[in-house]
N, C-alpha and C positions, 0 to 999 in steps of 0.2 A: 598276453599270454595267448588270447585266442588264434592272435595272426600268427604266431609262431605254432601252435598246434596243428591248425589251417595248412601252412606252409608245409611242415612234415605230411602231413596225410596227403596233401595233394601230390609232393614230390614221391612220396613211397608210392603210391598208385600208379602214376607215371613210369616210374623206376622198376616196382616190382609187377603189377599187373600186366602192364605193356609188353614185356619179354615174353610170359606165359601165354598170352593171347596170340602172339605173334608165331613162336616157336609150335605151338600146338596147331594151329591153322596150317601150318608147314607140314604138319608130321604125315596127316594121312597120306599128301601125295609121295613123299618121300618114302613112305612104307611101300606106296605100291610101285615105286621106281625099283627099290631094292628086292621086291617079290619077283618082280620080273627079271631080277639078273642077280640070283641068289650066290653068285660067285665075287660078286661087285664087293669088295672090301670098302669101297668109300661110303657106298651107298649103306652099309652097317653101319659106318664110323656115323655117317650122318644123323641116323637114325638114334644113335647111343647119346649123339652131342645134343639134338632136340630134345631128347627125353629129360636128358640131365637137367637143361635150362629151365625144363617146364618143372622139374620136384624141386629144384633149389631156389626159382624164384617164386614158387607156390608156398614155401614156408617163409620166406622174405615177405610175401605179402600179408601174412599176418599181421605186420605192423600198419597196415592201410584200416581195418576196423578198430583196432586199440586206439588209433590217435584219431580216428572218425568219431568214436564215442567221448574223448576226450573235449575234442572240439565241440560236440553237441552238447555236451554237460556244460561245457563252459559259455556256451550261447543260449543255452536255456531252451535248447527245441528239442529234447529228448522224447517228449509227448508228441511231436508232429506228426501227421500220417504220412506225410512224403519221405520222412526219416523213418518209420516204421516199415513202410514199404520197401524202401532200400536196403534198411537190416536184414529184411525177410529176403529179398532178391539176392543180396550176398552171399547170405547161408545158404540159400538154393545154388548159385554159382560154385561156391566150397565146396559142396556136397557133390556136385556134376564132377567137378574137376577132380575130387578124391575117391569118387567111389564108381566113377565112371572112364573119364578121360584119362587118368595116369595108369589104373590097372590095364586098360586096351594096349597104351602104348608099352607097358612093361611085357605084355604076351607077345606084341609085334617083335620087339626088341630081341625077346628069347627064342625067335623062330617060331613062334607059335601062333602065325598070321595067316589069312588069307584077304583074297581082295574083298569080300563080304566084310570082314572084319574093319577094314580100311574105310569104307562107306559108313559103316555105322560109327566107326570112330570119329569119323567127318561131321556125323550130324551131332554126336555127344559135344564136339566140339563146336559147332556154330551153336547151340544152344548155351553152352557156356559163355560164348561172345557175346551172345546177344542179351543175357542176362547183364555182363558188365555195361553193355551199351545202354541198356535201361536204368542202370544204376547210375550212368555218369551223366545222363540226359536228366535224372531227379533230382543229383547234386547240382546242376547248373539251374535248373529252372525252378525247383522248389516250390510247389503249387501252392498259394496261400501266404508265402513267403512275406514280410514286410521290407524286404529290403529293396524291394522295386524289379525285382527278376522277373 
């Protein structure tokens, strides 16, 4: 059962979190292009598409911690320091996405943007991506793990 839970957890992370990180990273430069050419319908459509990808996959990403908790419980590692740090970083990444990245994207999609807002959004997106990178590294290295990693 642990292998099944772990497989779903890892696949969900790849399929759900991957698209959010890529689309969120593509959004600020696309927003700058849209701001530079306000009459370009294609640029506006690109922003809407990237924002929709971020929103949809953010919701789908809830599967990742759900199966992560199930896997950790099955493995008996819920009290491990590396897992507790990973959980905290995951919660922080979700907060950054929900409170900073998505609202800033929404404002830009709705035409309430400036170049400065795209720069700030790029920073928020970078923080979000760095948090996920740290979680991924902790999941691979698992300091103190007895699995030989």
